[in-house]
N, C-alpha and C positions, 0 to 999 in steps of 0.2 A: 487453155489452149495454149499452147509454147510458143516461143519467140525467141528472137532471135537480136544479137547484137556484133554492129559492125561499124570499123570507122569509116567517114568520107577521107577519102585519100587528100593528102595534103596540095593537092594543085587542083583541084575541084574546091578545096574549103578557102585555096590562096583566091582561085576564081571570085567566088562568092564574095566574101570580103574585098574584092581588087574597087567597087563602088566609095568605098570608103579610104580619107585619107590613112597614110600610116601612122598619125598619131592617136585614130579614133576606133582603129580596130582590136576588142577587147577578149575577143572568144580566141582560143589559142587552138584546140582541139572543136572535134564533133565526135561522137558516136552515135547512130542512130540503133534506134531500137523497136521494133516493133515483132507484129505477130508473123506466125510462117504462114499461118493462111491468110489470105487475101481479101479483107470484108471492110466496110465503112468502119471508123472507128464512131464507136457509140459510148454517149455518158457516161453511164452507169458500169461500163464494162473496163475496168483497165486495161483488162487482158487485151485489148482491141485498140490501145490509145499507139500514135505513132509517138517515138519520147527522140529529143537528142539532149544529151549527156556534155556538158564543155564546160572543161579548165579555165577562169578565165581570169584576166586583171588588167585592171585601169594605172598605171604608174602615175601617171599626170592628167588633171582635168583637159580635155580638147576645147573647154569654152569658154571656163573662170577658173582664175587664183584656187588654189588648192580649200578645201571646204573639210579637209580630214576626213569626210564620211560619205556614204555613195548615197544618190538622188536619186529623185524621179527621173531627171533627165539620162542620167547613167545606163538606171533601167531600161528606160525605152531604147537606149541605144543597144545596150546587153539582149535585151528581145526580139529587134530587129535583126540582128545575123543571129542570134538563134535561129526565129526562126527563119530565113533567108536557106540556113544549112538546112533546116527542115523541107522546104518546098523544094529544093535540090537533091534531097534523098527520096523525098514521094516521085520523084520528077526520076531519077536517074533506076529506081526501082518499081516504081508503077505500083506506087503502095494506095492509093485513093483512085477507086472505078471512075471517079470524075474526072479524072485528072491523066489517064492513061494515055490520052493523045499528047501530053507534054512530055516529052525529051529535056535532054539538058538543054540543049540550043532554045528551046521555044520556051523554057525558065528563064532563061538570061533574057532574054525576046519580055518577058514581062516581069524581069526584078522590079523592078523602078519603079513603072509609069502604071502599073494593071495590080499592083498587092496594094490594098488600101487596108486602116487600121477605122473602122467604123465606129467601135465600141472601148473601153480601155478605163481598166480601175485596179487601182495601185494599193498597195498597203504596204507598210514600215513598219514590222513589227519588234523588232528588232536590229540596234546599228549594225551596219556592216562594215566590212574594208574594202575597199575597192583595190586594195592591192595584189591580193588573191582570194581568187573565189570558186567554187563551183555553180555552174549554172543545167537546170532542167525546162527544156520546153516541152509539150504536147504539143499535140493533137487533139484534140477529145472530139472532136465531131463533126460531122458536114453536117448543115444546118439544111433543111428545106429551102429553094433557091426563089428569090425573089422575080427573078429572070431567066431567060434559059441561058441567057449568055454571060453566068454568074454563078462562083463559087463560093458558099460560105463559110468558113471554118470557126470552131470553139476553138482554142486553143488558153496554154495557160504554161507561168513562168515560174518558177519560185530559182531564189540565190540563196546562199550559203557561207558563211566567212565562219572560222572560227573564230573566238568560239564558240558560237551561237549566235551569229547574225543574220538575217532573216532579211530579205524583200517579196514578195508578188505581185502578178499580177496576172488577171484573169479579161482575156483577149476577145474580138471577135473582127474576123480579116474577112474583106471579102476579094477573090481573087475576079477582076472585073475582063472583059474582054479576052474570056475561053472558051 
């Protein structure tokens, strides 16, 4: 399956990150990669996944004195920011059938109150430098929904820094009131 990649505009990314305090905006840019053909992401088919690739940095922790390493809170915040960038791209480009009625204004109405983490697992196999790292967020599957006004997404996030820092999260998201 053919894929395409294009950046989220600076103005759109700035609006996506607007709810975060200036000292807590870790995602610097976002490039959306998705299949040219519109179909639901499938867990066993990487060519169907929707992804956001980002350059990220954390110049100083927003909540604690410098620990000298990337930690679970910082992974969660980085994940959330890439998630929101991904959902904005989905809304802007109509990438998921279950969310085709979402335009950008609908996304921004739902961004904070209706996007919920319902299952979160993180791993930190290698210490990561928070001052400069790359992140990749992927929507891997639309899960059969338990309720007609809910969409569930299986997602993953990998963050890496030089020389071999790595952390990852597997997360199920519920989009409610959709």
